[in-house]
Every structure is written in C-alpha cells, then in structure tokens.
N, C-alpha and C positions, 0 to 999 in steps of 0.2 A: 361842423360840430360832430362829436363822436357818435357812434352807433352802439347801443346797449342791447344785449339779449338778457332776458329775465327768466330764471328758472325757480320753481318751488315744487316740493312734493305736495300732493293733494292734502289740504288741511294744515300744512306746516307753517304757512305764512298767513297772518291775519289779513282778511280782505281789505280792510281799511288801510293797512300799511302798503299792500301791493298797489292799490289805487293811488295812494299818495306818492309813492315812488315814481309811478308812471307819469302822474300829473306834473311832478317837479321836473322830471327830465324833459318832458314835452314843452314845458314852460321855458326851459333853457334851449329850446329848438334842437334838441337831440332826437335822433331817430331811435325808436324803441320797438323791439319785437319781443313777443312772449311765447314761452313754451305752451303746448296744448294743455298741460296740466293747469295752467293759470286761467282763472276767469277774471275778466276785468270789464269795466263800464264801456270802454272804447271798443266797439265791435269791429271797427275797421283796422285794428292794429295787426301788423304782420305776424304770422305764426310760424313756429318751427317745431319739429318733433324729434329729430335725430341728428347724429353727427353728419350724415350726408346732406341734410337740409342746411346746416351751418356751413358746410363746405361749399355748397352751391350758391349760398347767399353772397359769399365773398367777404368783404372787409367787415369784421365785427371788432370793435375796439375793446369792449369789456363784456364779460359775462357776470351778472349779479345773481347770486344765490340767496334766496330768502327762506330761512328756516334754520335748522340745526346743522351739525356736521354731516349728517346723512344726506341732506339736500346738497351740501357743498360737494361731497364725493360724487353724487349723481351728476352734478353739473360738470365736474372734472371728467367724468366718463363720456359725457356728451362732447366735450371739447377735444379730447384725445390729443393728437399731435398738431392741432391747428394753431397752437401758440397764442390763444386768446387769453389775456390776463383775467384772472378770476378773483372776485371779491365777494365776501358773504356778509349779509345782514343777519345777525344772530337773533332768532326768536325761540331758540331751544333753551337748554339748561346751562351747561358750561360753555360749549362752543369755542373750542381751541382754534378751529380753522377759520371762523368768521370774524373778520376784523372790525366790523361795524356793529355797534349796539343799536337796537331799534329806537332808543330815545335820542340818538345823535346822528341818525342817518342823513338828515338834511345837511349838516356841517360836512360830513364825510363825502357826500356826493358833490358838494361844491368844491371840496379839495381835489376830487378826481378831475373835475372840469378845469380847475386852475393848475393842474399838474403838480400838486403838492403831495407827491408820493414817489416811491421807488418800487421797482419790480424785483421780486425775490423768486429765484428758480428753486423748485423743489424736486428732488430726484424721485424716481418711481422704480418699482420692480416689475419684472415680467415673469409670468408663470406658464409652464407647459407641462403636459403629462405624457407618459409613455403611451397612453391612449388619448384621443381627442377629448378635451374638456368642454362641456357645453356651457361656456361662459359668454356673456354679452361682450365683455372686454377682457383682455388677458394682461392688462397692466394694473398695477397695485399702487394706490395712493397711501393707504394706511398700513394694512397688514394682511398677511396670510395666516390663518389659524387652522390647525389640525387638531381635531378632538374626536372623542368617541361619539357614535350616534346615540340616539335616545335609548336604544335597546342593547347596544353592544359596548364593550369596553376595549381599550387599547392596551396591548402588551408593551410595545416598544416602538420608538420612532428613531430610525437611524439616519444620521445626517453626515454627509461627506462633502468635500470641496476639492475640485481638481484632482480627484483620485485619492485624497487624504481623508481618513476617517476623523471626523470631529468628535462625535459622541453618539451613543445610543441612549436616548432619553426614555427612562421609565417614569412616566408622568401621566397626568390626565390629559395632557395635550402640549402643543408647542406653538408659539407665536413667532413669526418672522416679520419684523416691523421695520418700516422706513423711519428716518428721523421725524417725518411728519406724524407717523403713527405711534411714535414713542410715548406720546402723552395720552394715548387711548388705552386699549385693553392691556397692552404690554406694561404700562405704568401701574395699572391696578394689580398686576401679578408680580410686582417687585422689580420691573425693568427700569433702566436708567432713562432720564430725560435727555434727549439728544437735540443739539442745536440744528435747525433746518438746513444749515449750510454744510454740515458734516457729511462726508461721502462714505457713510457706513450703514450697516444693517445690524440689528440686535436680535439675537435668538433668546427668547424668554420661555422657559418651561412653565407649564400650568400645573401647580401642585405637584412638584417633583417628588418622587418616592425616595429620593436620596437627598439628604440635607446638604451635602457637599456640592451639589450641582447648582450653579448660579447663572444668571443671564450672561451672555457672551456677545461682545461687540466685535464685528469683523469688517474688513473692507468691502464696500459695495461692489467692487470689481470682481470679487470671487463668486463663482457659480456654485449653487447649492444643489445637491442631489439628495432626495428624501424618500425613504421607504418606510412603510407603516406595517406593523404586525398587530393584529387584533384577534380576540377570541371568536368574534362573530364574522370575521373576514371582511368587515366594512369599516369605513371611517367617514367623518364629516369634514369637509373642506369649506372654509369660508374665505372668500377673496373680497375684502372690503365688505360690501353689503350683499354679495352673492353667495349662495350656499348650495353645495352639491353633496350627495352621498355617493361615495366611490368604493369599489372593491379594493381590498388591500393588495391586489396584484398590480394596481396602478402605482407607478412611481412618479415623483414630481421633480421638476427642475426649475429653480428660481434664479434669475439673473437680473442684472441691472437693465432697466428699460433704455432704449436708444434715445428717447425724448424725455422731456420733463414738463411740468406745468409751471406757469407763471402766476404768482399770487401778488396781490397789491399790499404794500406796507406803507402806511401813512406816516408823514413826517413827525407826528407827535407820538408814535408808538414804536415799539421794538419787541423782539422776542422775549427779552427779560422782563419788560413791563407787563407783557401778556401773561407769562406764567406767574408772576407775583400776584396779578389781579385774579386770575382764574383759580389758583391754588391757595389764595388767601395768605400768601407769605407776608410776613411782617406785621400781622395783626396782633400786636403785642404792646401792652401798656408802656414797655420800656422804649418803644419807638415814638411815643407821643411827644 
C-alpha cells in the first residue's frame, strides 16, 4: 500500500479532520507520516520536518496538504524536486490549488487508493539576485511580487528579456506569475486566467500609472531581468509566501525552473470545472 506524508500549517487544519484522515489511511493499511507541525492522537507516527527528511525517507507516494493554498505552497516547498505527487484538502476559503473539499475527503482518498486520478505537471519559476537572496527556496509555485515597502514608494520597475527591453513599469508594483499563480494575486489585479498546462508567464502591473499598460503573457522559456528604482532606495520582494526587503541596487533574474511539481487531478474534476466552481461562473437563472 502507498505511503502518505501529511502537512498542515499550525491551526490551518481542524484537528478532527487531521485525525480522521490519518485513521482512514491507516485503516486501509497505508503508511502515514506527519510533519512536525501536526499534532495527532497516534504518538508513534513517523515524523518529518524538512526536504532532507523526505529525501532520506525514500519512497513517499503522496503528500497531502490540509489547509488553504498557503499550506499547499508550503508543502510544495518541502517536496522540491523529489517528484512526490501533491494533493490538498481545502479548509481555507477559495482554495484553487486544493482538489479535495473537506466534506468529500473520504471519497477522494479512496479514489487515490483505487488509482482513479491523473497527475498534472505544473511548471515553476526560479529566482536569483545580483546579491544572494536569503530565501528558504528559490523556486516559485505561484508568483513573484515586487512592491514598495511600507515606508517607501517605487518609481519604476524595468524588465528585459534576453537583452531586449520589455517595459519600464510605472506602477505600485509588478507580479510575475506562473499559470498556477494566475488565479491568485495576478487575477485580482486584472491578469488573465492561464491553463496550468500552458508554458507561459504573465507580467501583471499593480495599479499601473499608465492606463495603456496591460498584463503581458510571454513564453516561460524567456529569462527576465528586473531592476527597481525607488525614492527610498528599497523595495519589497515576495516569493510565494516568503518576503524580503531589498536595496534597489539588487537586480533580479527570473527563469523557468528545471523541475516541476506533480499535482493530483481526480477523474471527476478538471481545470474548467474548478474555475467554474471557485469563481461562481454560471450562477445565472438562465442556466437553470
């Protein structure tokens, strides 16, 4: 039987749900291990803390994230390039990344065990700086966001690719989003929804100071070089859930990551049904 690793942010997953998931998997004779964040009734359950722990454990068939999209991204950071399929049980609000609802987790876990699913590969981005960036991981699941700090403002964000100038953005900030991240902050700033299987990146300005500047979709194979100019000489860099304050002497380079993450897609769901449900598309009396 398969081996499952469980992850949840502290307080993100209800304890009763965590205990029920563990009990169900163990009843099916699966091996279950839990991240140190998780408290559970079974004190003898194997624990893990980091990427290195998972690497040393050996074969892990699935990682289950219990919580919202933040927990899902944390779990992806733990997996890294280990190619462990990741599936989320959503206990948050919208939860674009988590395929399982908390009220149907039993059915979905049985579908996992009966192999009624497919794996979907999701591309990532890689970020480096002209000076070392103190990040836990340098790959990007959702997006890179450049904004002003709480006390400084940004003058301009200059973006080029392969030596070609794309644009100098006069804006409150800029989002560089993967297809996975297109339904997150980028979408709320007017960016397009991208299918997870498209090999592209979207550049979405935040409150552009020019009405003619719109989100731009480019091939993921292009490398982006970014320089920031601000009145206070600093800017805020957010890489998924990680945040740094950098001097604007630091330039950034964003490229396609060499590896991807594998997510679970159940046979009764697809990308289009997910966005219809999450965004409440089709809730119109004319569709009754």
